[in-house]
C-alpha positions as CSV (number, residue, x, y, z in Angstrom):
1,X,-3.2,5.7,-28.9
2,X,-4.6,3.6,-26.1
3,X,-8.3,3.7,-26.8
4,X,-9.4,2.8,-23.2
5,X,-8.1,6.1,-21.9
6,X,-10.1,8.3,-24.2
7,X,-13.5,8.0,-22.6
8,X,-13.6,8.7,-18.9
9,X,-17.3,8.1,-18.7
10,X,-17.1,4.4,-19.3
11,X,-17.9,1.9,-16.5
12,X,-20.0,4.5,-14.6
13,X,-16.9,6.6,-13.9
14,X,-15.0,3.6,-12.4
15,X,-11.3,4.6,-11.9
16,X,-9.6,3.5,-15.1
17,X,-6.1,3.6,-13.7
18,X,-4.7,3.2,-10.2
19,X,-1.5,1.9,-8.5
20,X,-3.6,0.4,-5.7
21,X,-6.9,-1.5,-5.5
22,X,-9.3,-2.5,-2.7
23,X,-10.4,-6.1,-3.0
24,X,-13.5,-7.3,-1.2
25,X,-13.5,-11.1,-1.0
26,X,-16.7,-13.1,-0.6
27,X,-18.6,-10.4,1.2
28,X,-21.6,-11.0,-1.0
29,X,-22.5,-14.2,0.8
30,X,-25.7,-15.9,2.0
31,X,-23.6,-17.6,4.8
32,X,-25.5,-20.8,4.3
33,X,-22.7,-23.3,4.9
34,X,-21.2,-25.3,7.8
35,X,-19.5,-23.0,10.2
36,X,-21.3,-19.8,9.0
37,X,-23.1,-19.4,12.4
38,X,-19.7,-19.0,14.1
39,X,-18.6,-16.6,11.3
40,X,-21.6,-14.4,11.4
41,X,-20.9,-12.2,14.5
42,X,-17.4,-11.3,13.4
43,X,-18.6,-10.8,9.8
44,X,-21.2,-8.3,10.9
45,X,-18.7,-6.4,12.9
46,X,-16.2,-6.4,10.0
47,X,-18.9,-5.2,7.6
48,X,-19.5,-1.9,9.4
49,X,-15.7,-1.2,9.5
50,X,-15.2,-2.3,5.9
51,X,-18.0,-0.1,4.6
52,X,-16.4,3.0,6.2
53,X,-13.0,1.9,4.8
54,X,-14.4,1.4,1.4
55,X,-15.8,5.0,1.4
56,X,-12.3,6.3,2.4
57,X,-10.7,4.3,-0.3
58,X,-13.0,5.6,-3.0
59,X,-12.4,9.2,-1.8
60,X,-8.7,8.6,-2.6
61,X,-9.6,7.3,-6.1
62,X,-8.8,3.7,-5.2
63,X,-11.0,1.4,-7.3
64,X,-13.0,-1.3,-5.6
65,X,-13.1,-4.9,-6.9
66,X,-15.5,-7.6,-5.5
67,X,-14.1,-11.1,-5.8
68,X,-16.9,-13.4,-5.1
69,X,-17.6,-17.1,-5.0
70,X,-20.0,-18.2,-7.7
71,X,-21.4,-20.8,-5.2
72,X,-21.0,-23.5,-7.9
73,X,-23.6,-21.8,-10.1
74,X,-21.8,-21.5,-13.4
75,X,-24.7,-19.6,-15.0
76,X,-24.8,-17.0,-12.2
77,X,-24.0,-13.3,-12.7
78,X,-23.0,-10.9,-10.0
79,X,-26.3,-8.9,-9.8
80,X,-28.2,-12.2,-9.3
81,X,-25.8,-13.2,-6.5
82,X,-26.3,-9.8,-4.8
83,X,-30.1,-10.3,-5.1
84,X,-29.9,-13.9,-3.8
85,X,-27.7,-13.0,-0.8
86,X,-29.7,-9.9,0.2
87,X,-33.1,-11.6,0.3
88,X,-35.1,-11.3,3.5
89,X,-34.3,-14.7,5.0
90,X,-30.6,-14.9,4.0
91,X,-28.3,-15.3,7.0
92,X,-25.7,-12.9,5.4
93,X,-28.2,-10.2,4.5
94,X,-27.0,-7.7,7.0
95,X,-23.5,-7.9,5.7
96,X,-24.6,-7.7,2.0
97,X,-26.8,-4.6,2.7
98,X,-23.8,-2.8,4.3
99,X,-21.4,-3.8,1.5
100,X,-23.7,-3.7,-1.5
101,X,-21.6,-2.9,-4.6
102,X,-22.1,0.4,-6.3
103,X,-22.3,1.1,-10.1
104,X,-18.6,2.2,-10.3
105,X,-17.2,-1.0,-8.6
106,X,-15.6,-3.8,-10.5
107,X,-16.3,-7.5,-9.8
108,X,-14.9,-10.9,-10.7
109,X,-16.6,-14.3,-10.0
110,X,-14.3,-17.0,-8.7
111,X,-14.8,-20.8,-8.7
112,X,-12.4,-21.6,-5.9
113,X,-10.7,-20.1,-2.9
114,X,-8.3,-17.7,-4.5
115,X,-9.5,-14.5,-6.2
116,X,-6.8,-15.1,-8.8
117,X,-7.5,-18.8,-9.7
118,X,-9.3,-19.1,-13.1
119,X,-10.6,-15.5,-13.0
120,X,-9.8,-12.3,-14.9
121,X,-8.5,-10.5,-11.8
122,X,-4.9,-10.5,-12.9
123,X,-5.8,-9.1,-16.3
124,X,-7.9,-6.4,-14.6
125,X,-5.1,-5.5,-12.2
126,X,-2.8,-5.2,-15.2
127,X,-5.4,-3.0,-17.0
128,X,-5.6,-0.7,-14.0
129,X,-1.8,-0.6,-13.6
130,X,-2.0,-1.8,-10.0
131,X,1.1,-2.8,-8.0
132,X,-0.6,-2.9,-4.6
133,X,-3.6,-4.8,-3.4
134,X,-5.6,-4.2,-0.2
135,X,-7.3,-7.5,0.7
136,X,-10.4,-7.6,2.9
137,X,-13.4,-9.9,3.4
138,X,-13.8,-13.5,4.6
139,X,-12.7,-15.8,5.6
140,X,-9.3,-14.5,6.7
141,X,-7.9,-18.0,7.1
142,X,-9.2,-19.4,3.8
143,X,-10.1,-17.2,0.8
144,X,-8.2,-14.1,2.0
145,X,-5.2,-16.2,2.8
146,X,-5.3,-18.1,-0.6
147,X,-5.7,-14.8,-2.5
148,X,-2.9,-13.1,-0.5
149,X,-0.6,-16.0,-1.3
150,X,-1.3,-15.7,-5.1
151,X,-0.9,-11.9,-4.9
152,X,2.5,-12.4,-3.2
153,X,3.7,-14.9,-5.9
154,X,2.8,-12.2,-8.5
155,X,4.9,-9.6,-6.7
156,X,2.1,-7.3,-5.5
157,X,2.5,-5.3,-2.4
158,X,-0.1,-6.5,0.1
159,X,-2.1,-4.8,2.7
160,X,-4.7,-6.6,4.9
161,X,-6.4,-4.3,7.3
162,X,-6.8,-6.4,10.4
163,X,-10.3,-5.1,11.3
164,X,-11.6,-5.7,7.7
165,X,-11.3,-9.5,7.7
166,X,-13.3,-12.1,9.6
167,X,-13.1,-15.8,10.3
168,X,-15.0,-18.4,12.4
169,X,-13.0,-17.3,15.4
170,X,-10.8,-14.5,16.5
171,X,-8.0,-17.0,17.0
172,X,-8.2,-18.1,13.4
173,X,-8.1,-14.5,12.2
174,X,-5.1,-13.6,14.3
175,X,-3.2,-16.7,13.2
176,X,-3.9,-16.0,9.5
177,X,-3.0,-12.4,9.8
178,X,0.3,-13.2,11.6
179,X,1.1,-15.8,9.0
180,X,0.4,-13.4,6.1
181,X,2.5,-10.7,7.8
182,X,5.4,-13.1,8.3
183,X,5.5,-15.1,5.1
184,X,3.8,-12.8,2.6
185,X,5.2,-9.5,4.0
186,X,1.7,-8.2,4.3
187,X,1.0,-5.0,6.2
188,X,-1.7,-5.9,8.7
189,X,-2.3,-2.4,10.2
190,X,-5.9,-1.7,11.2
191,X,-8.0,0.3,8.8
192,X,-8.0,3.3,11.1
193,X,-4.2,3.2,11.3
194,X,-3.7,2.8,7.5
195,X,-3.0,6.1,5.9
196,X,-4.3,5.8,2.4
197,X,-2.5,8.9,1.1
198,X,0.8,7.3,2.1
199,X,-0.2,3.9,0.7
200,X,-1.0,5.5,-2.6
201,X,2.2,7.4,-2.8
202,X,4.2,4.3,-2.0
203,X,2.2,2.3,-4.6
204,X,2.9,4.9,-7.3
205,X,6.6,4.9,-6.5
206,X,6.6,1.1,-6.8
207,X,5.2,1.1,-10.3
């Protein structure tokens, strides 16, 4: 018998199995890097939309996974990163407060751009039985793009809600989205147009 299915209370009631997952990429961020000032306005706008979308996803039983840069701090853990990025003088504080992880969310720390590179994300997705990934976060033209590329090469179905990603400019975001739609076959419908019930039904059928 598969022991992990026997105790539904583990991981604070986190969904233990799902055909689709919601991935939040680098949203726990102090935004203390070159170009962050340009990214900040679109990131704040994105955060409000993504927070609402995250609530909808969880209502549908879709597990949430934070894939976050470790900022080169190899001894960091995720709670410490959340604390660091939500401190009073952190540039990214407003985004972190809106998207602060909950007890039943998963997380992985990543050393490079892709959420898959040298992380346990692929193992976690296998554990959950996921065939579909919904990618959100920032930046659309860097870490979201690299993660989508790796997801595509692993045969995942990819959704990237166009209003749930941000870059240093709207043009960069549009270009990245169109590239991922064309090359990676990603669905780039807006979060309000994305019917999660239909997405889940298609994901289950694809398993």
